[in-house]
N, C-alpha and C positions, 0 to 999 in steps of 0.2 A: 327409477322410473318403473318400480314394480311393486307389486302387492302380492302377498302370500297370504291367503285367508286360511288360518289354522282352525278356529272355531268362530262361529257367528250365530247371533240371535235373530236379528230382522235384517233384511236387505230390502231396499226399496228404489224405486226410480223417481226422479226429480227431472223437471224441464231444464233444458239448456236454452239460453237465451238465442234465437235464431239468428241476431245479429252480433254473436260473440266474435271478437276480434282477438287473435293470438297476439298481434303486434301491439295492441293497446292494453289488454287485459292479461296476457302471458299465458303460459301453458297450464294446463290442470293436468297433472299426472296420476295415474292409478297410485294410491297410496298417500296421497295427501289429504290434508282435513279440509273439508269444505262444508259450506252452510247455504242458506239461502239469502239471496240479496232482497233489497226492499219491493221488487218485482216478483219475487218468488221464484227466480232462476237459480240455479247452482253457481256458486263463487268460491273462490278461496277463502277459507276461515281466516279471519284476522285476529279474533278474541282480545281485543284490546280494550273493550268495554265500549268503543264507538264503531265498531265494524261489524263484519259478517260473524255472527255466533256460531261456532262449530256444531255441525250436526252429525257429521259422521267421517267415514274415510271414502274417497272417491275409489270405486271399482272400475272406472273406465278412464280413458284419457282423452284430452283435447289437446293434440299436439301437432306441430309441424316437423316432428323429428321423426327419423325412420325406427330408431330403437325405441319402444315403449314398453317392452316387457322383458322380463328375465328369461322368457321362453322364445324370444325372437332370434333368428339366425341371420348372421352376417354371410351370404351366400356369394360366391363367385358366379357372375352370370355371363362372362364372356371370356374368349382365349386370352385376352390382354390383362385380366387379373381384376376388372372392374367389379365392384361389390354392391350388393343392395340389401338392406335389411328387410327382413320379413316379419310379419306377425299374423294373427289370425284373421284380420278383417282388412287384407290388403285393398278390396275393392273401395273401402271407405277412405282411402287415402291417409290410413293411420290415425284418422278421427273417429274414435270408436262411437261417439254419439251421433254421427252423422245421418245414419239410416233412421233411426228411431225419433231423434230431437230429445233424448232423454239420456240421463246418466245414472249408472248403477251406484248406489250410496249405501253403505253399511252403518246402519245405525244402531243405538243402544250399547250393548255389551259385546264382547267377543275377544278374541286373542288373533293378532295379526303380526305379520312381519313385513317391514316395509324398508326401502332404502330411502325414503322421504323424510329424513331427519337433518336437524342442525349439526353439521359434521364439527363446528367449532367448540361445541359443547364437551365437557370432560365426562364421559359416560362411563368412566371406570368405577366400578363399585356402586352403579346407579341402580342397581335392581330393587324395585319397591318404591322408588321415589315417583312423585307425581310428574306426569308430562303435561305440556301446554302447547298451544299453536303459535308458531311466528306469524308475522304479516304476510309471509310467503305461503302460508299452509303448510309448513313443516313442522315436525316434532320437535319440541325443545325442553330443556329442563328448567328454562327462565320462566318465571312468571309474568314477566313484561311489566316491572314495576308495581306489581300487586293488582294490576286491574283485570287480571285474567282468571278464569276459573280452569281448573285441571281437566283434561280431557280423559285422562287414564292413568296408567301406571307402568313403569319399566318392568317387563318380566324377564328381559334379557338384554344387556347392553350390546351395542353393535358388534357382530362378529361374522365370519364367514358361514353362509348358509349352504349347508350340503346340496349337491345336486340331485340326489337320491339315486345315483347310478352305483351299485354295489362295488366296492373295491377300488374306487377313484377318487373318493373324498379326503384320502390322507394326504398330508404335506409331504409324506416320504414316498409317496408313489408318483412315478414320472407321469406327466401330463394330466395331474389330478385337476379336478373340476370344482368349481364353487359358483353359485349364482352372483357371488358379490356379498358384500357387508349389509346386513339387515338388522334393524332394531326390532326387538319382539315387545309388542305392548299389549296390554289388556285394556282395551277402549272402555271407558265407562262415563258415557254421555247421557 
């Protein structure tokens, strides 16, 4: 549920359907592949030749979950230990598109790290291989029976992404930190 932008050429904003329903259409999370539906609204990229053609990577989330970025924190909010996830736009109730009605989309070329990838794929030794979009907007090594076009290339297979805190990213350090496992891709749409 996170996207780390390493390098990008173009970032744009596209309209979100004002009647978008998470219960019927599902969540769109930062780091997923998205495109535009027939009405011109942002939708998950399907990339099977009959669905929404990938346009880029979502930079915002439409979610009903609390934890939607790697930078969110699980904070204790009362003496009995109740916790609440935070993130940068709490006032939008964790829907980062609510205030503007638009979603940030990174288009064109760039290098991105995301945790929105098909976990079942064998990513070992995949550096340089083409990546595609699943019907859920996740990165995959499968070309969906040949009907899809590649959206980019694997720069690095999924691995622990360092937190950036000096001295705590080593597995040998007690309480070491990682943002989780991220796939690094070169977007080429």
